[in-house]
N, C-alpha and C positions, 0 to 999 in steps of 0.2 A: 313327539316328546322331546323337549330341548334338554341340553346338558347344563343349563345355567344353574348356578348354585343359589343366586339371590334374585335374579331377574324373574319376575312373574310370581314372586312369593309374597304372601300377605303380612308384611311387616308393619306394625302399628306406627303411627306418626310419632316421630321422636320428640316433638314438642308437646304432645298430649298431656303427659304428667304434670308439667309446670302450669299448664292452663287449667287442668282439672283441680289442682291443689291451690290455685290462686296465687302462684308465684310469678307468673308472667307480668312483666312491667309494661303497662299500656301508658299512653300519653297522660291519662288521668292520674296515674300513680307517681309521675315524675315531679320533682321539685328541685329548684336551684336556690342557692343562698341569696337572700335579699330580693327574692322574686316578687314581681308585681303581677297584678291580674288586670286584664283588659276586657272591656265590653264595647259593643258597637251600636251606634244609633242608626236606624234604617229609615228609609223614606216613608212619608205618610201619604204619598201619591204614586199613581202608576206612571204619570208623566207630568213634570212640572219644572219650571225654572226655580233655581235657588236664589232668592232675593237677599236674605240675610241670615246669618248664624250668630246667635247670642250665647256666648259661653261664660258670661260674667258671674252668674250664680254658681255654676259648676266649678269655676276656678277657686272660689272661696271655700269649698268643702274640704275639711281636714282629711288628709290621706290621699288626695288627688295629686299625682306626680306629673302628669302630662295630658294635654287634650290635643287631639289631632283633628284638624278640619282643613278645608281648602286654603285657609289663611295661614295656618301654622305648619303646613306640610313641607318638610325640608326636601322632599323628592318632587316637589311641584306637581305637575299634572301627569306623573308616571302612570302608564296604562299597561294592561295585561290582556291576554287572550290570543286566540288564533289569529285575529286581525288587529290586535292592539287597539281595540275599541272600548275597553272597559277600564276607566280610571279607578285606581285603587281607592281614592277618596274623591267623591264626585264634586266637581268644581263649578260646572255651569248649570247643569240640570240633572234631574233624576229621570230614569226611564223604566223603572219597575219598583215594586214594593221592597225588593231585596236590597236596593241600593244603599251603600254605606256613605253617610253624610258626615259622620263624626265618630271618634273613638276616644276612650278614656283609659289611662293606666293608673291604677290606684293600689293601695296596700291590701285591699281585699276585693272580692267579687261584689260584695254588697255595696261597698262605697263606690265602686266603678259604676254599678247599675244606678245608684242614686244620682250620681253625677250626670249620667246619660239622660236621666229623666229631667234634669234641671236645664239641659241645653234646649234652647228654643230655636226652631228653624222656621223662617218665613218663606212661603212658596207662592209662586204664581202658576196656578194649574194650567195645563195645556191639553188639547184634545189627544185622546189615546185610541189605540186600536188593539183588539184582543183576539183576532183570528187572522191567519195568513191571507184569507180571501179578502177581508176588509183592507188589510195592509197593502194589497196590490192594486187597489182602486186608485184612479187618477187623483181624486181629491183627498186621499188619505194623508194624515200628518206624517211627515218624514221624521223618523225617530233619531237618525244620525244625520241631521241636516248639515252638520259641520263637515261631513265627509262625503255624503252621497246625495243624489237627488231622487233616490228611490229606496224602498224598503227591501227590495230583492238583493240578496247578497251577490257580489260579483264572482260567483263560483259556478262555472258551467259544467255541472255534473251530467254528462250525456254520453251514452254509448250505443252503438248500433252495429249490426252485422247482417249480411244477407239482404236480398231484395224483398222488403216487406210486402210491397204491392203484388209481386209475382206469387209469393207464397200464400197470400190471402186468396188469390184466385184458385189455388189448389186445396182450399179449405172446405170441408163438408160441414163441420160443426164449429160454432164460434160462441163464446160467452164473454160479455163485457160487464164488469161490476166495479163498485167502489167500496173500499174497506178503510176503516178508521181505527187508529190506536190513540191512546191518550197519554198524559204524563204519568209516569210510574217512578216511584222513589226507591232508592237503593235499600233503605231501612237497615243500615249497618247497626249491629248491636253496640259497637263503640262509636260515639259521636266524634265529630271532627275536633281537632285541637292542635296546638303548636306551642313550643317554647322557643324564643329567640334570645340570644345572648351575645354581646360583644365583649371581647377580652380587652386587656389594657392597651393593646396595640390596634384596636378596631378591627380585628379579625372576627368574623361572624360564625357562630355555631348555631345550627337549628335542629331541634328535635321535632320530627314531623312524621306522622303516619302517612306514608305516600307510596304509591305504586311506581313512581318515577324519580328516585332519589337524584339521579344524575341530570335529568332534564330540569328538575326543581332547582338543583344547584346552579345550572346555567341561567335560569330565570332570576335567581337571587343575585347572581353576578351583575345582571342588568340593573337591578335596583341599586346595588352597591355603586355602580357608575353614576347613577342619578343622584346618589348621596355624596358624590365626590370621593368615594373610597374604592375606585377602580383597581388600585394596586394591592388591595387587601385580599385575604383568603376567605373562602366560604366552605364550611363543612356541614354536610347533612347527615344526621344520625336518625335512623328509623327505629322507633320502639316497636313492640309487639302491636300488630294491627288488628283491630277488632272488627274486621269486615271491610270490604272495599267495593268489589263488583264493578269498578269503573269510576266511582265518585272521587277516588283519590288518584285519578289519572291526569290531573291538571293541578296547577297552583291556583289558589283562590285569593280574593282580595284580603280576606282575614289573615292569610299567611304574611302578606306584605305589610299589613297594618301592624302586626305584632313586631316585625323587624324594625319598622320605622319608629314605633314607640320605644323599643329597646335602645335604639340609637339616640332618641331624644332624652331618655332618662338615664342612660348608661347603667341600666340594671336589666336583669333578665325579665322578660314579659311572657306571660302565659295567657292563651285564649283557649277556653273549652266551651263547646256549644252544649246547651240544653237540648232536649229532644225537639222542642218547638223551634229553636234556632237551627237545628239540623235540617228540619223540613223547609225552613224559610231561607236559610243561608247557604245550603248546599244545593246542587242542581240535578234535576232528574233526567230520565229518558225522554227524548223529544216526541211530541205527537206527530202523527203522519196521516195524510189523506192520500191513498193510493188508488188510482184508477187503472185497471188492468184488463186487457183483452187477450185471450188465448184461443187458439184454434187447432183442430186436428182433422185428418182426412178420414175417409170411411173405414180405414183399418185401425184407427186410434192413434196413428203416429202424429205427434205434435208438428204443426207447420209453422207457427209463429207465436211470438209473445211481444206485446206492446204495452208499455206501462209508463205512467207518469206519477211522480210522488211530490207532494207539497208538504214541506216540513216547517213547523212552527219553531223558528230559531230562538224566539224570545228576544230580550233586549240587547244581549251581547253575544259574542261568538266564542264559544269554547270548542272542544273537540267534537261536540254534537254536530257541528256543521260539516265535519269530514266523514260522517257515517255513511253517506252515499257511496264512498269508495268500497265499503264492504257490502252494501246493498247490491253493487254491481255483480258480486259473486253469484248469489242465487238468481238474480234477475237474468243474467246472461247464461248461466251454466248449470242450473238445476234442471236435470233431464237433458236429453239431446234435442235441441230446438234449432232448426236451420236458419231462422231469421228472427232477430230480436231488436227491440228498440226500448231504451229506458232513459228517462230524464228525471232528475231530482232538482227541485227548486227550494232553496232555503230563504225564509222571509223573516225579517225583523218584525217583532210585535212588542207590546208593552207587558208581555207575560214574563215569567221567570225563564231564564235562558237554559239551554240544554247541555248535557254532559254525556260522556261515554257511559254505557251500561252494558253489562254482560250480553254478548252477541253483536253489539255495535251496529245496529241497523238491520241485521239479519232477521231477528224475530219479527219485526214489522213487515219486511219484504216477504218472508216465508209465509206469514199469516195470509197475505194477499194471494200469493202464487198458489198455495196449497188449498185454500178455500175455493179459489176459482177453478182449480183442477177438478175438485169434486163436483162443482157446478157443471163443468164441461163434460165430465163422465156421465152425469145425469142427462144432459142434453143429447149426448151421442149414444145413450143407452149401453154404456160399457161399464163393467164393474170397476170401481175406483182403484182396486188393487191391480187389476189387469192393465188399466191405462198407465199406471205408474211403471209396471214391469216392462211394458212395451217400449217405454221411453227412458228407461233407467240409464244412468251414466255407467260407463265401463272403464276398465283399466286401459292405460296407454291412449287415452282420448285427449285431444286438444280442443278446448271449448271455444265458442265465439269470442270470449274475452281474451283468449290466449292462455287460459289456465292449463297447465300440463298435469293431467291426472295420471299418477303412477299406479298405485294400487286402488282398488275400489270394490267394496263389499256391499254396494247399495242394493242389488237384487237379493242378496242373502238376508239383508236387514228387513226388506219388505216381506219376504217369504216367511221369515221368523215371526213377525208381528201377525201376519195372516194366520199362521198356525196356532200361535199362543192365544189369540183372541177367539179362535174357532169362528172365523169370519162368516162362514155360510150357515151357521146354526140359526134356527128360527127363534125369534125373540118376541116378547110381548110388545104391544104397540108403543108403549112409552119408554122402551129401551132401544138403544142404538149403539152402533160401533162406528168409529172413525179413525182414520190414520193420516199421517203426514210425514213426508220425507224431508231431508235437508242435505245441503252441502255447506261446508264451512272450511275456513283455513285451518290446517292442522300442522303446519310447519313454519310458523311465524307469519307475519303479514307486513309487507313493506308499505307503510303509510308515512314513513319518516325517512330522512336521507340515509340513516343507518338503521339496520334492524339487528345489529350485532350484540354479542354477549362475550364478556371477558371472564376468564377463570385463571386463578393461580393455585397451584398445588404444592404442598410442602410435606415431606416426611421427616419426623423427628428421629432421635436415636433409639426409640423404643417401638418403631413400626407403626406409630400412630400418624394419621393423615389429617392435615388441615386443608380445607378447600375455601378459598377466598372468592366469593361470588358477588357480583353487583346486583343480583336478583333480589327483588322484594318478596318476602314470604307473606302472603295474604290469607293463609289458611289452607292452601292447596296441597301442602305436604312436599314442597320441592326439596326440602333438606333431606327427607327420607329417600326420595327417588334418586337424588344425587349420590347419597351414600351407598345405595344399592349398586348404582352404575360404576362408581369408583372401586368399590369392593370387588365387584365381578371382574374387573380388568386387572386390578393390582394383586389379587390373591389374598386380600385381607378380609376382615369382617365389617359389615356396615357399622357396627358399634365402635370400630376403630377410627371412623371418619367423623371429624368435627367440621361443621359448616360455619364459616365466619362471614357475616353479611351485614347489610344495613348501615354501612359507614362509607361515605364517599372518599374519605382520606385513606382508608385501608384497602378497600376493594376496587377491582377493575371496573371499567365502564360497562353499563348495560342500558338499553333503550327503555326498559320498563317492563313490568309484569302486566301484560295485556295480550289480547288476540290469541289466547290458548297456546302461547308460545313458550312459556317458561321451562317446563320439563323438557321440551324438544331442544331448545337452544342450549340450556344449561347442561343437559346430559351429553349433547354432541360435543360441546367444548370440554367438559370434564373427561369424557372418554379419550379425547385427543391428548389431554394432559396426562392422564393415567397411562396411556400407551407409551408416551415419551418417558415418563418416570420409570416405568417398568424396563424399558429399553436401557436406560442409564444404569439401573440396578444390575441388570444381567450382564451388561458390558463390564462393569466394575467387578462383578462376581468372577468373571473369567480370570482376573488378575490375582484374586485372593482365595477362591474357593478350594482349589487343589491343595494349597498349603494348609488351609484351615482343616480340611478333611483328613489330611495326613496326620495332623496333630490329634484330631479326634479319634481316628480309627487305628492309628499307629501301624503295626505290621499287618492288620486285617484288611487294609485298603487294597482294592484290585486295580491294577494299572489301567485296564480297559475303561473302567468307569471314571477314574481320576482324569484320564485324558479327555474324556467327553466334556468335562467341566471347562475346558479351555475354549469352547465355542459357544457363544451366547444362544445360538439356534437350538442347542441341546438342552437348554435350561428353561424352567418355568417357575411361577410362584403360585402356591395354593395353600390355603389354611395357615398363612403366616410363615410358610417355609419355602425356601428355594430347593428345587429338586430336579432330577434328571427326567426330562419330559417323556422320553420313550420307555423309562423304567420306573414308573410310579410305585411299583412294589418294593423297590430298594430303599426301604425306610432309613437304613443306616447312612445313606448318602444325603438325606434331608439336612438342610442347614437353616437355622432360625433367621428369619428376615431381619429382626431387630439387631441381632448380633452382626450381621453383614453390614447394616447401616452404620453401626458404630465403627466397624472395621474401615468403611469408606471414609468416615469422618475423622477418626483418630489415626493419622498416618505418620506419627513421629515427626521427623524433621522435613518430611515431604508435605506438599499442599494437600490438605484434606478437602472433602467436598460434602455439601449438603444436597440432597435430592430435592430440587425445586424445578418446576416447569410452569410455563404459561401458555395460554392459547386464546386467541380471539376468533370466535366463529361468526362469520357473516354469511347468512343464507344466500344461496344463488337465486335471487328473485328480482322482480322488476318493481320499480317505484310506481305506485298508482296515484294519480292526481287528476284534477279537472283537465289538465293539459295532456296527460298521458293515461287515458282510461283503460287501455288494453295492455296486457302483459301477464306474466306468470307471477301472481302476487305472493304465493306461498310455495315452499318446497314440496309440500304434499297437502292433500285435502282429505277431510274426514267426512264420512257419510253416516247417516242414521235414519231410522224410521221409528216413529212413536205411534202408538195406537191406544185407544181407550174404549171401554164399554161403560156407558152411562145410563142412568135412569132419571127421567125428568118427571117431577110431580106436577101434574096438570093443574092442580088446585093452587099451589104455591109458587110454581116456577123454579123450585129448588132443584139443583143438579147434584145427584149422588154418583160419584165415580166408583163403579163396581170393581173394575180391574184396569190396570195400566201396564202396558208393555213398552219397553224401550230397547230396541236392538241397535247396537253401535258398532261400526267398523273402527276399531281402535288401533289397527296396525299390529301392535304387540302389547300385551299386558305387562307393564313394568311392576305395578303393585295393585292387585285387585281391590284391596281395601280402599286405597286412595281413589282409584278410578271409579268404583261404584259410589263412593261418597260424593264425588263431584256430580255424578249423574243424578243421584237421589236429590241432592240440593238443587240442581238445575231444574228438575221436574217440579219440585214444590214452589220454587220461585216463579216458574212458568205458569203454574196453576193460579198463583196470586194474580199475575197479569191477565190471565184468561177470564177469571171469574170474579175477582174481588177488587183489585187495586186500581185506585183512581184518585189523583190529586184534583180536588174540586177548586177551580179558580172562578171567582166572581169579579169580573172587571179587573183581572190581574192579581187579585188578592187570594192567597191560599186560605181556604175556609176550614180545612181539616188537617192542621199541622201537628197531629199527635196520633198515638195508637188507639185512642178511643174512637176516632172517626175515620182514620185511614186503616182499612182492614187488610191484614196479611194472614196467610195460612199459619196455623199453629200445629203443635203435635196432635191436637184433638182433631185436626182436619186431614190426617193422613189416611191412606187407602192402600189396598194391595198393589204393590209394584213389582214387576218381574223385569230384571235387566238381563239382556242377552249380549254377551261380548263376542264379537266376530273378529278373529285375527287374520289380517291379510299380509302381515310382515312387509311393511313398506320398505323399498330399497333405500330410501333417503333417511329414514328415522333412526334414532339411536336404538340399537337392537331390533329395529323394525317398527318402533312405536310412533304414534301420532299424538299431537296435542288434543286434549278433549275438554279443557276447562269450561268452555262456553256452550258446547253443543247440547248439553242436557236440557237447556231452556228453549232452544231455537224453535223446535217443532211442536211445542206443547200447545200453543194457542190454536193453530189450525187443527190439530188432532182432536182437541176438545170441541172446537166449533163444528167440525165435521160430524162428530159423534152426536152432538145435540141436534144438528140438522137431520141426521138419520133417525133419531128418536122422536122428533116432533114434526118433521116434514117442513120446518120453518128455518130459513137461513138468516142468521144474525151476522151482520157484517161490521159491527163495531165492538171494540173492547172497552171495558170488560163486559162479558156476557152475563149480566145480572139477572136475578129472578124477575125483576120488574120488566126488563126488556123481553124476556121469554113470555111472560104473561101477556104483554102487549101484543106480541106476535100471535100468540095462541087465540086471542080475541078476533083477529082478522081472518 
């Protein structure tokens, strides 16, 4: 039992009331004086040369203030993306149906849309490719022929360890299979949007719901240079975000279009996507084809893992092309495997390009690994639970990738799921159970040159604390966790802490909210700040406390206790009071924190002081890239096991989830409400990916860009979920905690797939596992 006052306590999210009451300000709610509205004209072809763009009719439409095309673009051929291959306004050709060929700023959305419809574009169609296999053929049209002579991206994502051939010789049982995943959309409740505004001096302010305010600011500075404004300032303000999950982890063409139109018109410009535009204009999780072979000896010990992944990169390169860096983690380090080989190939196609999505490649990789593990268990005639327990990761392990596992509750997670599902219970023929384990980063993930996070802390004269953080709040509740952490250290209450965020001018630098890192890095930095602030307060207290207590107690003060106040090591802060640490019962010697802060501040003719501290936390990790695939990617790692009992209707193929169990090694629970909320949400999102969600593309065109035809789970699709929290008190984490934002989703797909296979005797190796696929298998 811990002695924490606030850590581990179920404190509701601080921003919940304003969201429930409709007071939160989303990008949709924001307006600026004299604001214009912009719309974008997209390509009519998957691949074509742009021959001519006629804007003559659109220019004459009353209310139109600017038209942006390749011919009017003041930023010329400015391009964005991981490899700078995506022109903001397409100038030579289009490479998918998303492509932006023109944009209009007008006094209303309706006029902007009418003007877009009046713009006529003449194209010369080109041959197109819609699968990575096609795109890799010798005679395939080259999508970026101005840069490359191949459609294969020049990113050599490859990792190996151990002698694969030698370990194959020691293998008794071996299974080779191929698994496929498809495009999955983020489906944020709040669609994408931006407001861009230049002031009188050509300084830029952008209101943008983004997970990366500081990286976005850097991207916008690049555009400012292209506009000849390299010496001007850029400020990014983040309004309340209505969902992210990774689709706001990059800057997009429409962001830069809004800025360019604002520059052209000298007026604020707003772009807001409709739901259909969100499906077409934002970018999804990338499809994968993973061929994997795993083997074990006669005792069930894994001997090797060999896998190759083919990723449909789409027409341009966003962060989706770096997801193999995280796929390395499970491929190399899920279970103890002495020999591993994994290679990922990213290929340009004329499909929509790919973006980061919760789990960042791990859900696809874990689907293949854990489905194949079940197939291997069947081949070796070993219970799937036992096979996993035999090979489970353990604490103080260094994996083939070089991951330094500190704490590890993997075995406890597997055993908990086995127990809760009553694994060995006899079931009817159409019922089955399945489980899947996972490993994921839990202490940041260095896929960028810095993985750091800055915090500033300030106490006012009334004992209230302001925390300035660069973190983007995307619904995870980081402001509540931060308040709990700071209150625990400083001896105040969580409600005394105000979190100031979402403004690059006010807040310190942060790499972005992703990789399950935010609570981990924010709390680590905040705890350091709070410790330093507390140290300053207690040091000042030794100068003033004795005198103040004498005034307060007069002749009742005892010299022994007064003398103790002259050493900061004898003092502590609790419940907003400074007190004698070894004599907490001496209430008369308690001194109000706020009064001491005023005493420190108001010092007559001497220099007063305000209690302010800063800290920049940079995790002790290694940068992972195609050039350096090995290293300790995260400060700590999180483990979990998910399991499900399902019933499959043999007549309809419908899958009913009877019970779901998710056991997670969380290090230490900071806030059980927020933690469970993340896991519940991740499970439901994973169920969508497992059973329902699929963007249907026909020759590159999205055929279901709305919620009528793109199906996601709703409240009506929920089922009994039991969450088991296993505390391992990680030595690196804040108060022993680990990051858990993504892991609720990672193992859902294989857990469900394995349960369906157990219920039907049929293995389906592609997602989503629809009723149609099940019925087709049942016929065979």
